[in-house]
PyMOL CGO cylinders between C-alpha atoms (Angstrom):
from pymol import cmd
from pymol.cgo import CYLINDER

trace = [
    CYLINDER, -20.51, -4.38, 22.47, -21.37, -0.79, 23.44, 0.3, 1, 1, 1, 1, 1, 1,
    CYLINDER, -21.37, -0.79, 23.44, -20.03, -1.43, 26.95, 0.3, 1, 1, 1, 1, 1, 1,
    CYLINDER, -20.03, -1.43, 26.95, -16.78, -2.79, 25.48, 0.3, 1, 1, 1, 1, 1, 1,
    CYLINDER, -16.78, -2.79, 25.48, -16.38, 0.28, 23.26, 0.3, 1, 1, 1, 1, 1, 1,
    CYLINDER, -16.38, 0.28, 23.26, -17.05, 2.63, 26.18, 0.3, 1, 1, 1, 1, 1, 1,
    CYLINDER, -17.05, 2.63, 26.18, -14.48, 0.78, 28.32, 0.3, 1, 1, 1, 1, 1, 1,
    CYLINDER, -14.48, 0.78, 28.32, -11.94, 0.88, 25.49, 0.3, 1, 1, 1, 1, 1, 1,
    CYLINDER, -11.94, 0.88, 25.49, -12.43, 4.62, 24.98, 0.3, 1, 1, 1, 1, 1, 1,
    CYLINDER, -12.43, 4.62, 24.98, -12.14, 5.29, 28.71, 0.3, 1, 1, 1, 1, 1, 1,
    CYLINDER, -12.14, 5.29, 28.71, -8.96, 3.20, 29.12, 0.3, 1, 1, 1, 1, 1, 1,
    CYLINDER, -8.96, 3.20, 29.12, -7.43, 4.85, 26.04, 0.3, 1, 1, 1, 1, 1, 1,
    CYLINDER, -7.43, 4.85, 26.04, -8.20, 8.36, 27.28, 0.3, 1, 1, 1, 1, 1, 1,
    CYLINDER, -8.20, 8.36, 27.28, -7.00, 7.67, 30.83, 0.3, 1, 1, 1, 1, 1, 1,
    CYLINDER, -7.00, 7.67, 30.83, -3.65, 6.29, 29.63, 0.3, 1, 1, 1, 1, 1, 1,
    CYLINDER, -3.65, 6.29, 29.63, -3.00, 8.46, 26.57, 0.3, 1, 1, 1, 1, 1, 1,
    CYLINDER, -3.00, 8.46, 26.57, -3.38, 5.37, 24.39, 0.3, 1, 1, 1, 1, 1, 1,
    CYLINDER, -3.38, 5.37, 24.39, -0.92, 3.17, 26.31, 0.3, 1, 1, 1, 1, 1, 1,
    CYLINDER, -0.92, 3.17, 26.31, -3.88, 0.85, 26.96, 0.3, 1, 1, 1, 1, 1, 1,
    CYLINDER, -3.88, 0.85, 26.96, -6.00, 0.20, 23.88, 0.3, 1, 1, 1, 1, 1, 1,
    CYLINDER, -6.00, 0.20, 23.88, -3.67, 2.01, 21.50, 0.3, 1, 1, 1, 1, 1, 1,
    CYLINDER, -3.67, 2.01, 21.50, -2.85, -0.96, 19.27, 0.3, 1, 1, 1, 1, 1, 1,
    CYLINDER, -2.85, -0.96, 19.27, -4.23, -4.25, 18.04, 0.3, 1, 1, 1, 1, 1, 1,
    CYLINDER, -4.23, -4.25, 18.04, -1.20, -6.33, 17.15, 0.3, 1, 1, 1, 1, 1, 1,
    CYLINDER, -1.20, -6.33, 17.15, 0.85, -4.10, 14.85, 0.3, 1, 1, 1, 1, 1, 1,
    CYLINDER, 0.85, -4.10, 14.85, -2.15, -1.94, 13.92, 0.3, 1, 1, 1, 1, 1, 1,
    CYLINDER, -2.15, -1.94, 13.92, -2.36, 1.40, 15.74, 0.3, 1, 1, 1, 1, 1, 1,
    CYLINDER, -2.36, 1.40, 15.74, -5.72, 2.37, 17.19, 0.3, 1, 1, 1, 1, 1, 1,
    CYLINDER, -5.72, 2.37, 17.19, -7.00, 5.91, 17.50, 0.3, 1, 1, 1, 1, 1, 1,
    CYLINDER, -7.00, 5.91, 17.50, -10.20, 7.40, 18.84, 0.3, 1, 1, 1, 1, 1, 1,
    CYLINDER, -10.20, 7.40, 18.84, -12.38, 8.87, 16.11, 0.3, 1, 1, 1, 1, 1, 1,
    CYLINDER, -12.38, 8.87, 16.11, -14.93, 11.44, 17.22, 0.3, 1, 1, 1, 1, 1, 1,
    CYLINDER, -14.93, 11.44, 17.22, -17.72, 12.29, 14.79, 0.3, 1, 1, 1, 1, 1, 1,
    CYLINDER, -17.72, 12.29, 14.79, -20.95, 14.26, 14.97, 0.3, 1, 1, 1, 1, 1, 1,
    CYLINDER, -20.95, 14.26, 14.97, -24.08, 12.10, 15.00, 0.3, 1, 1, 1, 1, 1, 1,
    CYLINDER, -24.08, 12.10, 15.00, -25.97, 12.48, 11.74, 0.3, 1, 1, 1, 1, 1, 1,
    CYLINDER, -25.97, 12.48, 11.74, -29.36, 12.45, 13.49, 0.3, 1, 1, 1, 1, 1, 1,
    CYLINDER, -29.36, 12.45, 13.49, -28.62, 13.40, 17.09, 0.3, 1, 1, 1, 1, 1, 1,
    CYLINDER, -28.62, 13.40, 17.09, -25.92, 16.02, 16.51, 0.3, 1, 1, 1, 1, 1, 1,
    CYLINDER, -25.92, 16.02, 16.51, -24.09, 14.54, 19.53, 0.3, 1, 1, 1, 1, 1, 1,
    CYLINDER, -24.09, 14.54, 19.53, -20.38, 13.79, 19.51, 0.3, 1, 1, 1, 1, 1, 1,
    CYLINDER, -20.38, 13.79, 19.51, -19.67, 10.06, 19.17, 0.3, 1, 1, 1, 1, 1, 1,
    CYLINDER, -19.67, 10.06, 19.17, -16.29, 8.46, 19.84, 0.3, 1, 1, 1, 1, 1, 1,
    CYLINDER, -16.29, 8.46, 19.84, -15.22, 5.04, 18.64, 0.3, 1, 1, 1, 1, 1, 1,
    CYLINDER, -15.22, 5.04, 18.64, -11.88, 3.21, 18.44, 0.3, 1, 1, 1, 1, 1, 1,
    CYLINDER, -11.88, 3.21, 18.44, -10.61, 2.70, 14.88, 0.3, 1, 1, 1, 1, 1, 1,
    CYLINDER, -10.61, 2.70, 14.88, -7.51, 1.15, 13.33, 0.3, 1, 1, 1, 1, 1, 1,
    CYLINDER, -7.51, 1.15, 13.33, -5.62, 3.72, 11.32, 0.3, 1, 1, 1, 1, 1, 1,
    CYLINDER, -5.62, 3.72, 11.32, -2.70, 4.09, 8.98, 0.3, 1, 1, 1, 1, 1, 1,
    CYLINDER, -2.70, 4.09, 8.98, -0.55, 7.20, 8.66, 0.3, 1, 1, 1, 1, 1, 1,
    CYLINDER, -0.55, 7.20, 8.66, -0.25, 8.37, 5.06, 0.3, 1, 1, 1, 1, 1, 1,
    CYLINDER, -0.25, 8.37, 5.06, 1.41, 11.55, 3.76, 0.3, 1, 1, 1, 1, 1, 1,
    CYLINDER, 1.41, 11.55, 3.76, 0.54, 13.58, 6.86, 0.3, 1, 1, 1, 1, 1, 1,
    CYLINDER, 0.54, 13.58, 6.86, -3.03, 12.27, 6.92, 0.3, 1, 1, 1, 1, 1, 1,
    CYLINDER, -3.03, 12.27, 6.92, -4.67, 9.24, 8.49, 0.3, 1, 1, 1, 1, 1, 1,
    CYLINDER, -4.67, 9.24, 8.49, -6.52, 6.42, 6.75, 0.3, 1, 1, 1, 1, 1, 1,
    CYLINDER, -6.52, 6.42, 6.75, -9.36, 4.38, 8.27, 0.3, 1, 1, 1, 1, 1, 1,
    CYLINDER, -9.36, 4.38, 8.27, -11.54, 1.62, 6.81, 0.3, 1, 1, 1, 1, 1, 1,
    CYLINDER, -11.54, 1.62, 6.81, -15.32, 1.38, 7.28, 0.3, 1, 1, 1, 1, 1, 1,
    CYLINDER, -15.32, 1.38, 7.28, -15.46, -2.41, 7.75, 0.3, 1, 1, 1, 1, 1, 1,
    CYLINDER, -15.46, -2.41, 7.75, -18.08, -2.82, 10.47, 0.3, 1, 1, 1, 1, 1, 1,
    CYLINDER, -18.08, -2.82, 10.47, -16.49, -6.26, 11.02, 0.3, 1, 1, 1, 1, 1, 1,
    CYLINDER, -16.49, -6.26, 11.02, -17.67, -7.41, 7.59, 0.3, 1, 1, 1, 1, 1, 1,
    CYLINDER, -17.67, -7.41, 7.59, -21.34, -6.58, 8.17, 0.3, 1, 1, 1, 1, 1, 1,
    CYLINDER, -21.34, -6.58, 8.17, -23.61, -5.79, 5.23, 0.3, 1, 1, 1, 1, 1, 1,
    CYLINDER, -23.61, -5.79, 5.23, -24.09, -2.19, 6.36, 0.3, 1, 1, 1, 1, 1, 1,
    CYLINDER, -24.09, -2.19, 6.36, -21.64, 0.65, 6.92, 0.3, 1, 1, 1, 1, 1, 1,
    CYLINDER, -21.64, 0.65, 6.92, -20.59, 1.51, 10.49, 0.3, 1, 1, 1, 1, 1, 1,
    CYLINDER, -20.59, 1.51, 10.49, -22.32, 4.42, 12.16, 0.3, 1, 1, 1, 1, 1, 1,
    CYLINDER, -22.32, 4.42, 12.16, -19.14, 6.50, 12.30, 0.3, 1, 1, 1, 1, 1, 1,
    CYLINDER, -19.14, 6.50, 12.30, -18.83, 6.34, 8.52, 0.3, 1, 1, 1, 1, 1, 1,
    CYLINDER, -18.83, 6.34, 8.52, -22.45, 7.43, 8.02, 0.3, 1, 1, 1, 1, 1, 1,
    CYLINDER, -22.45, 7.43, 8.02, -21.81, 10.27, 10.48, 0.3, 1, 1, 1, 1, 1, 1,
    CYLINDER, -21.81, 10.27, 10.48, -18.74, 11.38, 8.50, 0.3, 1, 1, 1, 1, 1, 1,
    CYLINDER, -18.74, 11.38, 8.50, -20.72, 11.39, 5.27, 0.3, 1, 1, 1, 1, 1, 1,
    CYLINDER, -20.72, 11.39, 5.27, -23.23, 13.76, 6.88, 0.3, 1, 1, 1, 1, 1, 1,
    CYLINDER, -23.23, 13.76, 6.88, -20.65, 15.81, 8.85, 0.3, 1, 1, 1, 1, 1, 1,
    CYLINDER, -20.65, 15.81, 8.85, -17.11, 15.36, 7.49, 0.3, 1, 1, 1, 1, 1, 1,
    CYLINDER, -17.11, 15.36, 7.49, -15.36, 17.34, 10.25, 0.3, 1, 1, 1, 1, 1, 1,
    CYLINDER, -15.36, 17.34, 10.25, -13.98, 15.01, 12.90, 0.3, 1, 1, 1, 1, 1, 1,
    CYLINDER, -13.98, 15.01, 12.90, -11.29, 14.54, 15.50, 0.3, 1, 1, 1, 1, 1, 1,
    CYLINDER, -11.29, 14.54, 15.50, -8.77, 11.72, 15.71, 0.3, 1, 1, 1, 1, 1, 1,
    CYLINDER, -8.77, 11.72, 15.71, -6.92, 11.07, 18.93, 0.3, 1, 1, 1, 1, 1, 1,
    CYLINDER, -6.92, 11.07, 18.93, -3.66, 9.18, 18.45, 0.3, 1, 1, 1, 1, 1, 1,
    CYLINDER, -3.66, 9.18, 18.45, -2.05, 8.54, 21.81, 0.3, 1, 1, 1, 1, 1, 1,
    CYLINDER, -2.05, 8.54, 21.81, -2.13, 11.91, 23.53, 0.3, 1, 1, 1, 1, 1, 1,
    CYLINDER, -2.13, 11.91, 23.53, -2.34, 13.95, 20.29, 0.3, 1, 1, 1, 1, 1, 1,
    CYLINDER, -2.34, 13.95, 20.29, -5.70, 15.27, 19.07, 0.3, 1, 1, 1, 1, 1, 1,
    CYLINDER, -5.70, 15.27, 19.07, -6.01, 16.04, 15.41, 0.3, 1, 1, 1, 1, 1, 1,
    CYLINDER, -6.01, 16.04, 15.41, -8.79, 18.08, 13.88, 0.3, 1, 1, 1, 1, 1, 1,
    CYLINDER, -8.79, 18.08, 13.88, -9.56, 16.52, 10.52, 0.3, 1, 1, 1, 1, 1, 1,
    CYLINDER, -9.56, 16.52, 10.52, -11.75, 16.67, 7.47, 0.3, 1, 1, 1, 1, 1, 1,
    CYLINDER, -11.75, 16.67, 7.47, -12.87, 13.29, 6.10, 0.3, 1, 1, 1, 1, 1, 1,
    CYLINDER, -12.87, 13.29, 6.10, -13.19, 12.21, 2.51, 0.3, 1, 1, 1, 1, 1, 1,
    CYLINDER, -13.19, 12.21, 2.51, -13.53, 8.86, 0.79, 0.3, 1, 1, 1, 1, 1, 1,
    CYLINDER, -13.53, 8.86, 0.79, -10.39, 7.81, -1.05, 0.3, 1, 1, 1, 1, 1, 1,
    CYLINDER, -10.39, 7.81, -1.05, -10.57, 7.83, -4.82, 0.3, 1, 1, 1, 1, 1, 1,
    CYLINDER, -10.57, 7.83, -4.82, -10.40, 4.45, -6.55, 0.3, 1, 1, 1, 1, 1, 1,
    CYLINDER, -10.40, 4.45, -6.55, -6.77, 5.16, -7.44, 0.3, 1, 1, 1, 1, 1, 1,
    CYLINDER, -6.77, 5.16, -7.44, -5.92, 6.04, -3.83, 0.3, 1, 1, 1, 1, 1, 1,
    CYLINDER, -5.92, 6.04, -3.83, -7.77, 2.96, -2.58, 0.3, 1, 1, 1, 1, 1, 1,
    CYLINDER, -7.77, 2.96, -2.58, -5.76, 0.70, -4.90, 0.3, 1, 1, 1, 1, 1, 1,
    CYLINDER, -5.76, 0.70, -4.90, -2.56, 2.13, -3.42, 0.3, 1, 1, 1, 1, 1, 1,
    CYLINDER, -2.56, 2.13, -3.42, -3.71, 2.13, 0.21, 0.3, 1, 1, 1, 1, 1, 1,
    CYLINDER, -3.71, 2.13, 0.21, -5.53, -1.22, 0.40, 0.3, 1, 1, 1, 1, 1, 1,
    CYLINDER, -5.53, -1.22, 0.40, -2.39, -3.42, 0.32, 0.3, 1, 1, 1, 1, 1, 1,
    CYLINDER, -2.39, -3.42, 0.32, -0.78, -1.25, 3.01, 0.3, 1, 1, 1, 1, 1, 1,
    CYLINDER, -0.78, -1.25, 3.01, -3.90, -1.50, 5.16, 0.3, 1, 1, 1, 1, 1, 1,
    CYLINDER, -3.90, -1.50, 5.16, -4.03, -5.29, 4.78, 0.3, 1, 1, 1, 1, 1, 1,
    CYLINDER, -4.03, -5.29, 4.78, -0.31, -5.51, 5.64, 0.3, 1, 1, 1, 1, 1, 1,
    CYLINDER, -0.31, -5.51, 5.64, -1.04, -3.80, 8.97, 0.3, 1, 1, 1, 1, 1, 1,
    CYLINDER, -1.04, -3.80, 8.97, -4.29, -5.71, 9.61, 0.3, 1, 1, 1, 1, 1, 1,
    CYLINDER, -4.29, -5.71, 9.61, -4.70, -8.86, 7.47, 0.3, 1, 1, 1, 1, 1, 1,
    CYLINDER, -4.70, -8.86, 7.47, -8.26, -9.48, 8.72, 0.3, 1, 1, 1, 1, 1, 1,
    CYLINDER, -8.26, -9.48, 8.72, -9.46, -6.69, 6.41, 0.3, 1, 1, 1, 1, 1, 1,
    CYLINDER, -9.46, -6.69, 6.41, -9.28, -9.24, 3.58, 0.3, 1, 1, 1, 1, 1, 1,
    CYLINDER, -9.28, -9.24, 3.58, -11.34, -11.77, 5.56, 0.3, 1, 1, 1, 1, 1, 1,
    CYLINDER, -11.34, -11.77, 5.56, -13.89, -9.13, 6.50, 0.3, 1, 1, 1, 1, 1, 1,
    CYLINDER, -13.89, -9.13, 6.50, -14.16, -7.93, 2.88, 0.3, 1, 1, 1, 1, 1, 1,
    CYLINDER, -14.16, -7.93, 2.88, -15.01, -11.49, 1.77, 0.3, 1, 1, 1, 1, 1, 1,
    CYLINDER, -15.01, -11.49, 1.77, -17.89, -11.56, 4.28, 0.3, 1, 1, 1, 1, 1, 1,
    CYLINDER, -17.89, -11.56, 4.28, -19.91, -8.92, 2.49, 0.3, 1, 1, 1, 1, 1, 1,
    CYLINDER, -19.91, -8.92, 2.49, -21.00, -7.71, -0.95, 0.3, 1, 1, 1, 1, 1, 1,
    CYLINDER, -21.00, -7.71, -0.95, -20.25, -4.05, -0.21, 0.3, 1, 1, 1, 1, 1, 1,
    CYLINDER, -20.25, -4.05, -0.21, -16.82, -2.59, -0.85, 0.3, 1, 1, 1, 1, 1, 1,
    CYLINDER, -16.82, -2.59, -0.85, -15.39, -1.11, 2.32, 0.3, 1, 1, 1, 1, 1, 1,
    CYLINDER, -15.39, -1.11, 2.32, -14.95, 2.63, 2.05, 0.3, 1, 1, 1, 1, 1, 1,
    CYLINDER, -14.95, 2.63, 2.05, -11.39, 3.76, 2.68, 0.3, 1, 1, 1, 1, 1, 1,
    CYLINDER, -11.39, 3.76, 2.68, -11.57, 7.15, 4.41, 0.3, 1, 1, 1, 1, 1, 1,
    CYLINDER, -11.57, 7.15, 4.41, -8.79, 9.72, 4.48, 0.3, 1, 1, 1, 1, 1, 1,
    CYLINDER, -8.79, 9.72, 4.48, -8.73, 12.04, 7.45, 0.3, 1, 1, 1, 1, 1, 1,
    CYLINDER, -8.73, 12.04, 7.45, -6.83, 15.15, 6.37, 0.3, 1, 1, 1, 1, 1, 1,
    CYLINDER, -6.83, 15.15, 6.37, -5.45, 17.44, 9.04, 0.3, 1, 1, 1, 1, 1, 1,
    CYLINDER, -5.45, 17.44, 9.04, -7.21, 20.78, 9.23, 0.3, 1, 1, 1, 1, 1, 1,
    CYLINDER, -7.21, 20.78, 9.23, -5.13, 23.91, 9.60, 0.3, 1, 1, 1, 1, 1, 1,
    CYLINDER, -5.13, 23.91, 9.60, -5.50, 25.85, 12.80, 0.3, 1, 1, 1, 1, 1, 1,
    CYLINDER, -5.50, 25.85, 12.80, -7.21, 29.15, 12.18, 0.3, 1, 1, 1, 1, 1, 1,
]
cmd.load_cgo(trace, "trace")
């Protein structure tokens, strides 16, 4: 799986997202976080949804019982970067409130229906994460 992710990231970067930039109707971006233990930058492809100038991602980990590493990294270091096509966005991550999640979840499922299937696979509720653009200083 790590080799697949590395190949996906490489193809995405080399083509500005023309290869690997979507899964069906769901757009894919490259999320770069800071490793919570290593301090190293980690990049992983994620499905995202644009929302009010921000971006929304879901910590599904394909329905596994534990959160994905990128989500744990964001909890420890909420500053991140999201690459959408050839645009790089500096962002600050936060978990959506319950109210926001209720609004966003149906939109997320409309873009990627497998979120519902994945949610049924596990006891944990998938965190919905909002990546808010950071102002340039």
